[in-house]
Backbone as a printed PyTorch tensor [residue, N CA C, xyz], in Angstrom:
tensor([[[ -2.1110, -39.7320,  -0.7870],
         [ -1.5780, -39.0870,   0.4160],
         [ -1.0220, -37.7040,   0.1120]],

        [[ -0.2130, -37.5890,  -0.9650],
         [  0.3690, -36.2990,  -1.3250],
         [ -0.7120, -35.2890,  -1.6990]],

        [[ -1.7340, -35.7660,  -2.4060],
         [ -2.8230, -34.8740,  -2.7990],
         [ -3.5830, -34.3770,  -1.5740]],

        [[ -3.7630, -35.2910,  -0.5860],
         [ -4.4600, -34.9060,   0.6430],
         [ -3.6670, -33.8600,   1.4140]],

        [[ -2.3420, -34.0350,   1.4820],
         [ -1.4990, -33.0530,   2.1650],
         [ -1.5540, -31.7050,   1.4660]],

        [[ -1.5400, -31.7360,   0.1270],
         [ -1.6100, -30.5000,  -0.6500],
         [ -2.9210, -29.7770,  -0.3940]],

        [[ -4.0370, -30.5270,  -0.3770],
         [ -5.3460, -29.9170,  -0.1260],
         [ -5.4010, -29.3240,   1.2740]],

        [[ -4.8590, -30.0320,   2.2700],
         [ -4.8590, -29.5180,   3.6420],
         [ -4.0180, -28.2590,   3.7590]],

        [[ -2.8880, -28.2110,   3.0380],
         [ -2.0410, -27.0210,   3.0460],
         [ -2.7950, -25.8270,   2.4740]],

        [[ -3.5470, -26.0530,   1.4100],
         [ -4.3140, -24.9720,   0.8020],
         [ -5.3950, -24.4590,   1.7480]],

        [[ -6.0830, -25.3910,   2.4190],
         [ -7.1230, -24.9620,   3.3530],
         [ -6.5270, -24.2640,   4.5770]],

        [[ -5.3100, -24.6590,   4.9560],
         [ -4.6310, -23.9740,   6.0630],
         [ -4.3600, -22.5140,   5.6960]],

        [[ -3.9540, -22.2770,   4.4390],
         [ -3.7410, -20.9100,   3.9640],
         [ -5.0390, -20.1170,   4.0360]],

        [[ -6.1240, -20.7300,   3.5900],
         [ -7.4330, -20.0670,   3.5920],
         [ -7.8430, -19.6840,   5.0130]],

        [[ -7.7650, -20.6360,   5.9350],
         [ -8.2260, -20.3930,   7.3010],
         [ -7.3380, -19.3940,   8.0340]],

        [[ -6.0140, -19.5100,   7.8600],
         [ -5.0980, -18.5880,   8.5180],
         [ -5.3000, -17.1640,   7.9990]],

        [[ -5.4580, -17.0180,   6.6870],
         [ -5.6760, -15.6990,   6.0830],
         [ -6.9700, -15.0840,   6.6000]],

        [[ -8.0030, -15.9080,   6.6640],
         [ -9.3010, -15.4270,   7.1450],
         [ -9.2150, -14.9940,   8.6030]],

        [[ -8.4670, -15.7470,   9.4160],
         [ -8.3010, -15.4130,  10.8330],
         [ -7.6300, -14.0530,  10.9990]],

        [[ -6.5550, -13.8120,  10.2420],
         [ -5.8310, -12.5430,  10.3350],
         [ -6.7330, -11.3770,   9.9440]],

        [[ -7.4570, -11.5310,   8.8530],
         [ -8.3100, -10.4500,   8.3580],
         [ -9.4410, -10.1530,   9.3390]],

        [[-10.0750, -11.1820,   9.8690],
         [-11.1710, -10.9790,  10.8350],
         [-10.6500, -10.2760,  12.0800]],

        [[ -9.4650, -10.6590,  12.5430],
         [ -8.8670, -10.0080,  13.7140],
         [ -8.6430,  -8.5170,  13.4520]],

        [[ -8.1300,  -8.1890,  12.2720],
         [ -7.9430,  -6.7840,  11.9030],
         [ -9.2750,  -6.0400,  11.8710]],

        [[-10.2770,  -6.6580,  11.2600],
         [-11.5780,  -6.0020,  11.1060],
         [-12.2000,  -5.7040,  12.4590]],

        [[-12.1340,  -6.6620,  13.3810],
         [-12.7040,  -6.4570,  14.7180],
         [-12.0410,  -5.2670,  15.4070]],

        [[-10.7110,  -5.1950,  15.3150],
         [ -9.9860,  -4.0960,  15.9630],
         [-10.2740,  -2.7570,  15.2880]],

        [[-10.3600,  -2.7690,  13.9690],
         [-10.6160,  -1.5250,  13.2310],
         [-12.0190,  -1.0100,  13.5070]],

        [[-13.0010,  -1.9200,  13.5060],
         [-14.3750,  -1.5070,  13.8020],
         [-14.5120,  -0.9980,  15.2330]],

        [[-13.5930,  -1.4470,  16.0960],
         [-13.5770,  -0.9530,  17.4690],
         [-12.8670,   0.3790,  17.6120]],

        [[-12.4120,   0.9300,  16.4950],
         [-11.7940,   2.2600,  16.5040],
         [-10.3160,   2.2540,  16.8380]],

        [[ -9.6860,   1.0830,  16.8110],
         [ -8.2700,   1.0020,  17.1570],
         [ -7.3720,   1.4060,  15.9820]],

        [[ -6.2720,   2.0760,  16.3200],
         [ -5.1500,   2.2140,  15.3940],
         [ -4.1280,   1.1760,  15.8370]],

        [[ -3.9060,   0.1740,  15.0270],
         [ -3.0740,  -0.9470,  15.4260],
         [ -1.6410,  -0.5130,  15.6880]],

        [[ -0.9860,  -1.2210,  16.6020],
         [  0.3950,  -0.9210,  16.9470],
         [  1.3140,  -1.0390,  15.7260]],

        [[  1.0400,  -2.0210,  14.8750],
         [  1.8830,  -2.1750,  13.6820],
         [  1.7100,  -0.9970,  12.7290]],

        [[  0.5120,  -0.3790,  12.7350],
         [  0.2990,   0.8120,  11.9070],
         [  1.1580,   1.9710,  12.4000]],

        [[  1.2120,   2.1450,  13.7020],
         [  2.0600,   3.1990,  14.2790],
         [  3.5350,   2.9420,  13.9690]],

        [[  3.9340,   1.6790,  14.1150],
         [  5.3340,   1.3190,  13.8920],
         [  5.7520,   1.6000,  12.4520]],

        [[  4.9480,   1.1460,  11.4840],
         [  5.3330,   1.3090,  10.0830],
         [  5.1390,   2.7360,   9.5810]],

        [[  4.2180,   3.4700,  10.1930],
         [  4.1050,   4.8870,   9.8550],
         [  5.3820,   5.6170,  10.2610]],

        [[  5.8500,   5.3160,  11.4790],
         [  7.0940,   5.9430,  11.9470],
         [  8.2780,   5.5050,  11.0880]],

        [[  8.3390,   4.1980,  10.7780],
         [  9.4700,   3.6730,  10.0290],
         [  9.4960,   4.1830,   8.5900]],

        [[  8.3690,   4.1270,   7.9140],
         [  8.3340,   4.4180,   6.4790],
         [  8.0580,   5.8810,   6.1850]],

        [[  6.9760,   6.4040,   6.7500],
         [  6.5600,   7.7750,   6.4210],
         [  7.4880,   8.8030,   7.0480]],

        [[  7.8180,   8.6120,   8.3050],
         [  8.5990,   9.6190,   9.0130],
         [ 10.1030,   9.5090,   8.7620]],

        [[ 10.5850,   8.3150,   8.3990],
         [ 12.0360,   8.1270,   8.2960],
         [ 12.5500,   7.8200,   6.8940]],

        [[ 11.7090,   7.2730,   6.0260],
         [ 12.2080,   6.8550,   4.7160],
         [ 11.8720,   7.8180,   3.5750]],

        [[ 10.9360,   8.6980,   3.7750],
         [ 10.5760,   9.6180,   2.6980],
         [ 11.7680,  10.4910,   2.3030]],

        [[ 11.9640,  10.5860,   0.9860],
         [ 13.0630,  11.4030,   0.4830],
         [ 12.7400,  11.8520,  -0.9310]],

        [[ 13.4610,  12.8340,  -1.4120],
         [ 13.2500,  13.3260,  -2.7780],
         [ 13.5860,  12.2540,  -3.8120]],

        [[ 14.4950,  11.3540,  -3.4560],
         [ 14.8490,  10.2660,  -4.3820],
         [ 13.7830,   9.1730,  -4.4100]],

        [[ 13.3110,   8.7380,  -3.2160],
         [ 12.3890,   7.6100,  -3.1360],
         [ 10.9720,   7.9500,  -3.5900]],

        [[ 10.5520,   9.1790,  -3.4060],
         [  9.1560,   9.5280,  -3.7020],
         [  8.7530,   9.2500,  -5.1490]],

        [[  9.5010,   9.7070,  -6.1580],
         [  9.1090,   9.3630,  -7.5360],
         [  9.1770,   7.8630,  -7.8200]],

        [[ 10.1020,   7.1670,  -7.1700],
         [ 10.2010,   5.7100,  -7.3470],
         [  8.9350,   5.0440,  -6.8220]],

        [[  8.4960,   5.4510,  -5.6290],
         [  7.3020,   4.8680,  -5.0320],
         [  6.0460,   5.2320,  -5.8210]],

        [[  6.0180,   6.4290,  -6.3610],
         [  4.8730,   6.8160,  -7.1830],
         [  4.7850,   5.9520,  -8.4360]],

        [[  5.9370,   5.6460,  -9.0090],
         [  5.9620,   4.7920, -10.1980],
         [  5.5370,   3.3650,  -9.8520]],

        [[  6.0450,   2.8480,  -8.7300],
         [  5.7020,   1.4840,  -8.3120],
         [  4.2070,   1.3660,  -8.0510]],

        [[  3.6330,   2.3710,  -7.4170],
         [  2.2070,   2.2910,  -7.0860],
         [  1.3390,   2.3360,  -8.3350]],

        [[  1.8240,   3.0170,  -9.3820],
         [  1.0910,   3.0460, -10.6540],
         [  0.9900,   1.6390, -11.2480]],

        [[  2.0410,   0.8340, -11.0630],
         [  2.0630,  -0.5150, -11.6190],
         [  1.0460,  -1.4450, -10.9560]],

        [[  0.5400,  -1.0360,  -9.8000],
         [ -0.5230,  -1.8070,  -9.1510],
         [ -1.8800,  -1.1900,  -9.3510]],

        [[ -1.9430,  -0.1400, -10.1690],
         [ -3.1960,   0.5720, -10.4090],
         [ -4.0560,  -0.0790, -11.4770]],

        [[ -5.2780,   0.4210, -11.5920],
         [ -6.2670,  -0.1940, -12.4710],
         [ -5.8700,  -0.1430, -13.9410]],

        [[ -5.2900,   0.9810, -14.3700],
         [ -4.9510,   1.1040, -15.7890],
         [ -3.9310,   0.0520, -16.2280]],

        [[ -2.9500,  -0.1990, -15.3740],
         [ -1.8900,  -1.1480, -15.7300],
         [ -2.4090,  -2.5790, -15.7350]],

        [[ -3.1150,  -2.9790, -14.6710],
         [ -3.5710,  -4.3700, -14.5960],
         [ -4.6300,  -4.6630, -15.6610]],

        [[ -5.4940,  -3.6860, -15.9360],
         [ -6.4750,  -3.8730, -17.0130],
         [ -5.7550,  -3.9800, -18.3510]],

        [[ -4.7410,  -3.1480, -18.5420],
         [ -3.9630,  -3.2020, -19.7740],
         [ -3.2920,  -4.5470, -19.9710]],

        [[ -2.7330,  -5.0960, -18.8920],
         [ -2.0800,  -6.4050, -18.9750],
         [ -3.1040,  -7.4990, -19.2850]],

        [[ -4.2760,  -7.3960, -18.6470],
         [ -5.3250,  -8.3910, -18.9020],
         [ -5.7500,  -8.3720, -20.3680]],

        [[ -5.9100,  -7.1700, -20.9230],
         [ -6.2810,  -7.0470, -22.3400],
         [ -5.1560,  -7.5680, -23.2290]],

        [[ -3.9240,  -7.2080, -22.8580],
         [ -2.7600,  -7.6280, -23.6450],
         [ -2.6010,  -9.1450, -23.6580]],

        [[ -3.0440,  -9.8060, -22.5940],
         [ -2.9170, -11.2600, -22.5270],
         [ -3.6890, -11.9540, -23.6480]],

        [[ -4.7920, -11.3330, -24.0910],
         [ -5.5630, -11.9180, -25.1890],
         [ -4.7880, -11.8570, -26.5050]],

        [[ -3.8850, -10.8820, -26.6080],
         [ -3.0950, -10.7390, -27.8250],
         [ -1.8280, -11.5930, -27.7870]],

        [[ -1.2980, -11.8150, -26.5890],
         [ -0.0130, -12.4980, -26.4530],
         [ -0.1710, -14.0060, -26.2670]],

        [[ -1.0820, -14.4060, -25.3780],
         [ -1.2110, -15.8150, -25.0310],
         [ -1.9780, -16.5840, -26.1010]],

        [[ -1.4460, -17.7240, -26.4700],
         [ -2.1430, -18.5680, -27.4430],
         [ -3.3320, -19.2790, -26.8050]],

        [[ -3.2220, -19.5430, -25.5100],
         [ -4.3110, -20.1870, -24.7810],
         [ -5.2810, -19.1030, -24.2920]],

        [[ -6.3560, -18.8890, -25.0290],
         [ -7.3100, -17.8230, -24.6920],
         [ -8.0940, -18.1380, -23.4190]],

        [[ -8.1260, -19.4380, -23.0530],
         [ -8.7870, -19.7910, -21.7960],
         [ -8.0690, -19.1520, -20.6220]],

        [[ -6.7130, -19.1540, -20.6580],
         [ -5.9480, -18.5160, -19.5920],
         [ -6.1850, -17.0040, -19.5990]],

        [[ -6.2590, -16.4040, -20.7730],
         [ -6.5200, -14.9640, -20.8670],
         [ -7.8650, -14.6190, -20.2460]],

        [[ -8.8650, -15.4450, -20.5280],
         [-10.1900, -15.2280, -19.9420],
         [-10.1390, -15.3430, -18.4240]],

        [[ -9.4240, -16.3470, -17.9080],
         [ -9.3380, -16.5490, -16.4610],
         [ -8.5560, -15.4320, -15.7830]],

        [[ -7.5550, -14.8800, -16.4630],
         [ -6.8250, -13.7190, -15.9310],
         [ -7.7710, -12.5380, -15.7670]],

        [[ -8.5840, -12.2820, -16.7820],
         [ -9.5280, -11.1630, -16.7460],
         [-10.6340, -11.3970, -15.7230]],

        [[-11.1280, -12.6310, -15.6670],
         [-12.1810, -12.9560, -14.7020],
         [-11.6660, -12.7950, -13.2740]],

        [[-10.4460, -13.2230, -13.0360],
         [ -9.8080, -13.0590, -11.7330],
         [ -9.7410, -11.5850, -11.3480]],

        [[ -9.3730, -10.7380, -12.2970],
         [ -9.2700,  -9.3060, -12.0330],
         [-10.6250,  -8.7160, -11.6630]],

        [[-11.6590,  -9.1050, -12.3740],
         [-13.0080,  -8.6020, -12.0850],
         [-13.4520,  -9.0210, -10.6840]],

        [[-13.2720, -10.2920, -10.3590],
         [-13.7080, -10.8050,  -9.0610],
         [-12.9930, -10.1240,  -7.9030]],

        [[-11.6580, -10.0160,  -7.9920],
         [-10.9110,  -9.4560,  -6.8610],
         [-11.1810,  -7.9580,  -6.7190]],

        [[-11.4060,  -7.2610,  -7.8300],
         [-11.7400,  -5.8420,  -7.7480],
         [-13.0860,  -5.6450,  -7.0490]],

        [[-14.0880,  -6.4320,  -7.4350],
         [-15.4110,  -6.3210,  -6.8110],
         [-15.3500,  -6.6680,  -5.3300]],

        [[-14.5500,  -7.6830,  -4.9890],
         [-14.4090,  -8.0770,  -3.5880],
         [-13.7610,  -6.9760,  -2.7730]],

        [[-12.7040,  -6.3700,  -3.2940],
         [-12.0030,  -5.3120,  -2.5550],
         [-12.9000,  -4.0950,  -2.3580]],

        [[-13.6390,  -3.7250,  -3.3940],
         [-14.5230,  -2.5630,  -3.2880],
         [-15.6940,  -2.8330,  -2.3490]],

        [[-16.1990,  -4.0570,  -2.3780],
         [-17.2830,  -4.4170,  -1.4700],
         [-16.8510,  -4.3530,  -0.0140]],

        [[-15.6440,  -4.8270,   0.2740],
         [-15.1290,  -4.7760,   1.6410],
         [-14.8650,  -3.3450,   2.0890]],

        [[-14.3670,  -2.5220,   1.1800],
         [-14.1670,  -1.1060,   1.5140],
         [-15.4830,  -0.4570,   1.9430]],

        [[-16.5410,  -0.7610,   1.1910],
         [-17.8540,  -0.1810,   1.4800],
         [-18.3890,  -0.6780,   2.8200]],

        [[-18.1440,  -1.9480,   3.1370],
         [-18.6410,  -2.5160,   4.3820],
         [-17.8880,  -1.9910,   5.6020]],

        [[-16.5570,  -1.9080,   5.5130],
         [-15.7350,  -1.5100,   6.6610],
         [-15.7090,   0.0090,   6.8320]],

        [[-15.5590,   0.7300,   5.7360],
         [-15.5700,   2.2000,   5.7080],
         [-14.5350,   2.8220,   6.6560]],

        [[-13.3240,   2.3330,   6.5810],
         [-12.2310,   2.9150,   7.3600],
         [-11.6800,   4.1240,   6.6190]],

        [[-11.5530,   5.2220,   7.3340],
         [-11.0070,   6.4300,   6.7220],
         [ -9.5120,   6.2660,   6.4830]],

        [[ -9.0300,   6.9460,   5.4650],
         [ -7.5970,   6.8800,   5.1570],
         [ -6.7850,   7.5920,   6.2470]],

        [[ -5.4910,   7.2820,   6.3420],
         [ -4.6550,   7.9090,   7.3750],
         [ -4.6760,   9.4350,   7.2670]],

        [[ -4.6500,  10.0660,   8.4280],
         [ -4.5360,  11.5180,   8.4610],
         [ -3.0820,  11.9060,   8.2260]],

        [[ -2.8840,  13.0280,   7.6000],
         [ -1.5240,  13.4900,   7.3590],
         [ -1.3260,  13.8660,   5.9180]],

        [[ -0.0710,  14.0600,   5.5710],
         [  0.2750,  14.5280,   4.2370],
         [  0.3400,  13.3600,   3.2540]],

        [[ -0.6040,  13.3520,   2.3030],
         [ -0.6350,  12.3150,   1.2710],
         [  0.1680,  12.7960,   0.0650]],

        [[  1.0160,  11.9230,  -0.4500],
         [  1.8280,  12.2940,  -1.6060],
         [  1.1040,  12.0730,  -2.9340]],

        [[  0.0030,  11.3500,  -2.8820],
         [ -0.8750,  11.1990,  -4.0450],
         [ -2.3120,  11.3740,  -3.5690]],

        [[ -3.2000,  11.6880,  -4.4850],
         [ -4.6100,  11.8800,  -4.1550],
         [ -5.3620,  10.5790,  -4.3970]],

        [[ -6.0520,  10.1120,  -3.3720],
         [ -6.8630,   8.9010,  -3.4890],
         [ -8.2400,   9.1610,  -2.8980]],

        [[ -9.2510,   8.6080,  -3.5340],
         [-10.6210,   8.7250,  -3.0340],
         [-11.0460,   7.3850,  -2.4490]],

        [[-12.1490,   7.4030,  -1.7310],
         [-12.6820,   6.1600,  -1.1920],
         [-12.0890,   5.7950,   0.1550]],

        [[-12.4810,   4.6280,   0.6410],
         [-12.0690,   4.1790,   1.9670],
         [-10.7320,   3.4420,   1.9260]],

        [[-10.2130,   3.1400,   3.1140],
         [ -8.8380,   2.6860,   3.2480],
         [ -8.6780,   1.1710,   3.3410]],

        [[ -9.6260,   0.4950,   3.9710],
         [ -9.4670,  -0.9380,   4.2770],
         [-10.3650,  -1.8020,   3.4140]],

        [[ -9.7960,  -2.8110,   2.7530],
         [ -8.3660,  -3.1200,   2.6020],
         [ -7.7410,  -2.2670,   1.5060]],

        [[ -6.4330,  -2.3240,   1.3870],
         [ -5.7590,  -1.6160,   0.3060],
         [ -6.0980,  -2.2990,  -1.0180]],

        [[ -6.7920,  -1.5560,  -1.8900],
         [ -7.1710,  -2.1100,  -3.1810],
         [ -5.9680,  -2.4310,  -4.0470]],

        [[ -4.9800,  -1.5310,  -4.0440],
         [ -3.7600,  -1.7800,  -4.8150],
         [ -3.0860,  -3.0800,  -4.3530]],

        [[ -2.9650,  -3.2500,  -3.0300],
         [ -2.2930,  -4.4330,  -2.4960],
         [ -3.0800,  -5.7040,  -2.7960]],

        [[ -4.3740,  -5.6380,  -2.5680],
         [ -5.2120,  -6.8160,  -2.7530],
         [ -5.3130,  -7.2160,  -4.2220]],

        [[ -5.5930,  -6.2430,  -5.0830],
         [ -5.7630,  -6.5440,  -6.5020],
         [ -4.4430,  -6.9820,  -7.1300]],

        [[ -3.3620,  -6.2680,  -6.8140],
         [ -2.0700,  -6.6240,  -7.4180],
         [ -1.5950,  -7.9900,  -6.9390]],

        [[ -1.8230,  -8.3180,  -5.6520],
         [ -1.4140,  -9.6190,  -5.1370],
         [ -2.1830, -10.7480,  -5.8130]],

        [[ -3.4880, -10.5480,  -5.9960],
         [ -4.3010, -11.5750,  -6.6490],
         [ -4.0070, -11.6460,  -8.1400]],

        [[ -3.8680, -10.4850,  -8.7650],
         [ -3.6580, -10.4390, -10.2140],
         [ -2.2790, -10.9910, -10.5880]],

        [[ -1.2370, -10.4020,  -9.9990],
         [  0.1150, -10.8710, -10.3060],
         [  0.3770, -12.2480,  -9.6880]],

        [[ -0.3130, -12.5340,  -8.5630],
         [ -0.1860, -13.8580,  -7.9580],
         [ -0.7150, -14.9470,  -8.8740]],

        [[ -1.7910, -14.6550,  -9.5870],
         [ -2.3230, -15.6260, -10.5400],
         [ -1.3550, -15.8130, -11.7120]],

        [[ -0.6890, -14.7410, -12.0800],
         [  0.3320, -14.8470, -13.1310],
         [  1.4810, -15.7430, -12.6500]],

        [[  1.8600, -15.6050, -11.3660],
         [  2.8700, -16.5030, -10.7840],
         [  2.4200, -17.9590, -10.9300]],

        [[  1.1550, -18.1870, -10.6290],
         [  0.6180, -19.5430, -10.7360],
         [  0.7190, -20.0570, -12.1660]],

        [[  0.3530, -19.2150, -13.1290],
         [  0.4290, -19.6210, -14.5380],
         [  1.8700, -19.9330, -14.9510]],

        [[  2.8080, -19.0980, -14.4810],
         [  4.2170, -19.3350, -14.7970],
         [  4.6720, -20.6770, -14.2220]],

        [[  4.3100, -20.9410, -12.9810],
         [  4.7280, -22.1770, -12.3210],
         [  4.1380, -23.4090, -12.9890]],

        [[  2.9620, -23.2430, -13.5990],
         [  2.3010, -24.3760, -14.2280],
         [  2.7590, -24.6200, -15.6700]],

        [[  3.2590, -23.5840, -16.3170],
         [  3.5040, -23.6910, -17.7540],
         [  4.9570, -23.5190, -18.1900]],

        [[  5.7960, -22.9750, -17.3270],
         [  7.1910, -22.7710, -17.7080],
         [  7.9970, -24.0330, -17.4200]],

        [[  8.7340, -24.5150, -18.4040],
         [  9.4950, -25.7480, -18.2590],
         [ 10.8230, -25.5350, -17.5220]],

        [[ 11.4000, -24.3490, -17.6550],
         [ 12.6900, -24.0800, -17.0180],
         [ 12.5060, -23.7810, -15.5270]],

        [[ 13.1450, -24.5910, -14.6870],
         [ 13.0360, -24.3910, -13.2400],
         [ 13.6390, -23.0590, -12.8230]],

        [[ 14.7690, -22.6810, -13.4190],
         [ 15.4250, -21.4200, -13.0640],
         [ 14.5500, -20.2200, -13.4140]],

        [[ 13.9330, -20.2830, -14.5940],
         [ 13.0490, -19.1930, -15.0150],
         [ 11.8440, -19.1050, -14.0850]],

        [[ 11.2990, -20.2630, -13.7160],
         [ 10.1480, -20.2830, -12.8060],
         [ 10.4980, -19.6400, -11.4750]],

        [[ 11.6270, -20.0510, -10.9040],
         [ 12.0190, -19.5490,  -9.5880],
         [ 12.3060, -18.0420,  -9.6400]],

        [[ 13.0600, -17.6060, -10.6290],
         [ 13.3940, -16.1850, -10.7650],
         [ 12.1440, -15.3420, -10.9740]],

        [[ 11.2380, -15.8290, -11.8150],
         [ 10.0050, -15.0950, -12.0940],
         [  9.1550, -14.9620, -10.8410]],

        [[  9.0260, -16.0630, -10.1190],
         [  8.2130, -16.0580,  -8.9000],
         [  8.7930, -15.1080,  -7.8620]],

        [[ 10.1120, -15.1650,  -7.6470],
         [ 10.7570, -14.2900,  -6.6530],
         [ 10.5990, -12.8210,  -7.0410]],

        [[ 10.8230, -12.5000,  -8.2960],
         [ 10.7130, -11.1120,  -8.7510],
         [  9.2960, -10.5800,  -8.6160]],

        [[  8.3180, -11.3980,  -8.9660],
         [  6.9240, -10.9540,  -8.8700],
         [  6.5110, -10.7730,  -7.4140]],

        [[  6.9730, -11.6490,  -6.5250],
         [  6.6630, -11.4990,  -5.0990],
         [  7.2630, -10.2000,  -4.5530]],

        [[  8.5080,  -9.9240,  -4.8920],
         [  9.1460,  -8.6670,  -4.4610],
         [  8.3680,  -7.4750,  -5.0070]],

        [[  7.9560,  -7.5670,  -6.2440],
         [  7.1910,  -6.5030,  -6.8880],
         [  5.8750,  -6.2500,  -6.1520]],

        [[  5.1680,  -7.3150,  -5.7920],
         [  3.9000,  -7.1820,  -5.0600],
         [  4.1310,  -6.5210,  -3.7040]],

        [[  5.1780,  -6.9580,  -2.9920],
         [  5.4810,  -6.3690,  -1.6830],
         [  5.8090,  -4.8830,  -1.7980]],

        [[  6.5390,  -4.5110,  -2.8380],
         [  6.8810,  -3.1010,  -3.0490],
         [  5.6430,  -2.2540,  -3.3250]],

        [[  4.6770,  -2.8130,  -4.0360],
         [  3.4280,  -2.0860,  -4.2780],
         [  2.7420,  -1.7910,  -2.9470]],

        [[  2.6910,  -2.7950,  -2.0770],
         [  2.0850,  -2.5810,  -0.7660],
         [  2.8130,  -1.5330,   0.0570]],

        [[  4.1380,  -1.6160,   0.0750],
         [  4.9450,  -0.6420,   0.8210],
         [  4.7520,   0.7650,   0.2600]],

        [[  4.6190,   0.8670,  -1.0510],
         [  4.4450,   2.1890,  -1.6690],
         [  3.1750,   2.8710,  -1.1960]],

        [[  2.1420,   2.0820,  -0.8800],
         [  0.8750,   2.6720,  -0.4340],
         [  1.0220,   3.3110,   0.9490]],

        [[  1.8250,   2.6760,   1.7950],
         [  2.1000,   3.2510,   3.1160],
         [  3.0140,   4.4610,   2.9730]],

        [[  4.0370,   4.3260,   2.1570],
         [  4.9980,   5.4120,   1.9370],
         [  4.2860,   6.6700,   1.4430]],

        [[  3.3430,   6.5040,   0.5450],
         [  2.6420,   7.6550,  -0.0290],
         [  1.5760,   8.2270,   0.9000]],

        [[  1.3470,   7.5540,   2.0230],
         [  0.4610,   8.0890,   3.0510],
         [ -1.0130,   7.8270,   2.8420]],

        [[ -1.3560,   6.9320,   1.9150],
         [ -2.7790,   6.7170,   1.6130],
         [ -3.3300,   5.4450,   2.2510]],

        [[ -2.4760,   4.6860,   2.9400],
         [ -2.9420,   3.4630,   3.6050],
         [ -2.1670,   3.2100,   4.8800]],

        [[ -2.8490,   2.5520,   5.8250],
         [ -2.1760,   1.9820,   6.9810],
         [ -1.5320,   0.6650,   6.5630]],

        [[ -0.5250,   0.2300,   7.2970],
         [  0.0910,  -1.0570,   6.9900],
         [ -0.9060,  -2.1970,   7.1720]],

        [[ -1.8230,  -2.0840,   8.1230],
         [ -2.8290,  -3.1370,   8.3040],
         [ -3.7370,  -3.2460,   7.0850]],

        [[ -3.9780,  -2.1380,   6.3740],
         [ -4.7390,  -2.1900,   5.1180],
         [ -4.0030,  -3.0420,   4.0930]],

        [[ -2.6960,  -2.8480,   4.0310],
         [ -1.8580,  -3.5540,   3.0580],
         [ -1.7730,  -5.0410,   3.4050]],

        [[ -1.4780,  -5.3490,   4.6790],
         [ -1.3610,  -6.7460,   5.1020],
         [ -2.6830,  -7.4730,   4.9050]],

        [[ -3.7840,  -6.8140,   5.2750],
         [ -5.1020,  -7.4200,   5.0680],
         [ -5.3590,  -7.6750,   3.5860]],

        [[ -4.9380,  -6.7450,   2.7360],
         [ -5.0940,  -6.9200,   1.2950],
         [ -4.3490,  -8.1520,   0.8080]],

        [[ -3.1310,  -8.3590,   1.3280],
         [ -2.3430,  -9.5280,   0.9350],
         [ -3.0000, -10.8350,   1.4100]],

        [[ -3.4460, -10.8450,   2.6730],
         [ -4.0580, -12.0670,   3.2010],
         [ -5.4110, -12.3530,   2.5410]],

        [[ -6.1640, -11.2980,   2.2470],
         [ -7.4200, -11.4950,   1.5300],
         [ -7.1690, -12.0800,   0.1450]],

        [[ -6.1030, -11.6400,  -0.4900],
         [ -5.7440, -12.1850,  -1.7910],
         [ -5.3400, -13.6480,  -1.6870]],

        [[ -4.5860, -13.9890,  -0.6320],
         [ -4.2070, -15.3850,  -0.4170],
         [ -5.4480, -16.2460,  -0.2180]],

        [[ -6.3910, -15.7340,   0.5720],
         [ -7.6640, -16.4350,   0.8090],
         [ -8.4440, -16.6020,  -0.4910]],

        [[ -8.6350, -15.4950,  -1.1840],
         [ -9.4240, -15.5070,  -2.4120],
         [ -8.7510, -16.3290,  -3.5190]],

        [[ -7.4540, -16.0990,  -3.7340],
         [ -6.7690, -16.7270,  -4.8560],
         [ -6.6720, -18.2420,  -4.6890]],

        [[ -6.5030, -18.7090,  -3.4500],
         [ -6.4940, -20.1500,  -3.1990],
         [ -7.8090, -20.7740,  -3.6380]],

        [[ -8.9190, -20.1290,  -3.2810],
         [-10.2350, -20.6370,  -3.6720],
         [-10.4450, -20.5290,  -5.1750]],

        [[-10.0110, -19.4160,  -5.7460],
         [-10.1880, -19.2020,  -7.1870],
         [ -9.4550, -20.2780,  -7.9880]],

        [[ -8.2220, -20.5620,  -7.6030],
         [ -7.4380, -21.5670,  -8.3210],
         [ -8.0440, -22.9580,  -8.1640]],

        [[ -8.5480, -23.2690,  -6.9620],
         [ -9.1850, -24.5650,  -6.7640],
         [-10.4140, -24.7100,  -7.6560]],

        [[-11.1960, -23.6500,  -7.7530],
         [-12.4180, -23.7020,  -8.5700],
         [-12.0850, -23.8640, -10.0470]],

        [[-11.1260, -23.0710, -10.5450],
         [-10.8250, -23.1560, -11.9780],
         [-10.1610, -24.4930, -12.3260]],

        [[ -9.3970, -25.0490, -11.3780],
         [ -8.7960, -26.3560, -11.6310],
         [ -9.8780, -27.4410, -11.7410]],

        [[-10.8930, -27.3480, -10.8880],
         [-11.9980, -28.2910, -10.9740],
         [-12.7530, -28.1130, -12.2880]],

        [[-12.9130, -26.8430, -12.6990],
         [-13.5910, -26.5570, -13.9730],
         [-12.7960, -27.1220, -15.1550]],

        [[-11.4860, -26.9020, -15.1560],
         [-10.6280, -27.3860, -16.2420],
         [-10.5960, -28.9130, -16.2690]],

        [[-10.4930, -29.5340, -15.0850],
         [-10.5040, -30.9970, -15.0190],
         [-11.8210, -31.5570, -15.5510]],

        [[-12.9140, -30.8710, -15.2160],
         [-14.2220, -31.2970, -15.7020],
         [-14.3240, -31.1900, -17.2120]],

        [[-13.7840, -30.0960, -17.7620],
         [-13.7920, -29.9190, -19.2140],
         [-12.9730, -31.0040, -19.9170]],

        [[-11.8280, -31.3490, -19.3230],
         [-10.9700, -32.3870, -19.9220],
         [-11.6650, -33.7350, -19.9270]],

        [[-12.3710, -34.0490, -18.8260],
         [-13.0900, -35.3280, -18.7560],
         [-14.2130, -35.3720, -19.7930]],

        [[-14.9110, -34.2340, -19.9680],
         [-15.9990, -34.1820, -20.9530],
         [-15.4820, -34.3000, -22.3790]],

        [[-14.2950, -33.7280, -22.6300],
         [-13.7180, -33.7870, -23.9740],
         [-13.3010, -35.1990, -24.3530]],

        [[-12.9730, -36.0080, -23.3240],
         [-12.6160, -37.3960, -23.5800],
         [-13.8690, -38.2030, -23.9430]]])
């Protein structure tokens, strides 16, 4: 019964995430600028930008960039004793990057007009930084929850990483290179993708354990 409830909860995440993303895509392809995009542009870009926050946001956005996540994936092979987890971390990064770039090419939403605080190329939807960082660091959250024995360490790590992921998304709007709907879609796409990815690798690992017996 508990396993069935857990599986249904996971599929609910998948379906809800897919619903949100499809709704965004339909509106964007129809040429709409979503109301939430206007709201967060006014809130973040027009009201929160400051000489103090700008370098902070630039630093945060770097932590969700390709160089950092690739570096962490490579470093995992040196740090983690379980090389299977290191391989799955890297494989996860490859898959989510290809998915985000493929969706950008399909949707082809132009980036927000206005003053960009950093230079970015390519299309806007979904936010690659938000999607990749949510899936990449989200998988690390999963590994921590599965392998850390201390409940306090698990909870603190999970909360800090979630805050970190949200800040990366906010930084993309603050810097003027994404709409908030790009960021939210990136997060929901990651929830959709990562739920499926974890289910698949768990089935693979369970299968390997049965074969080893």
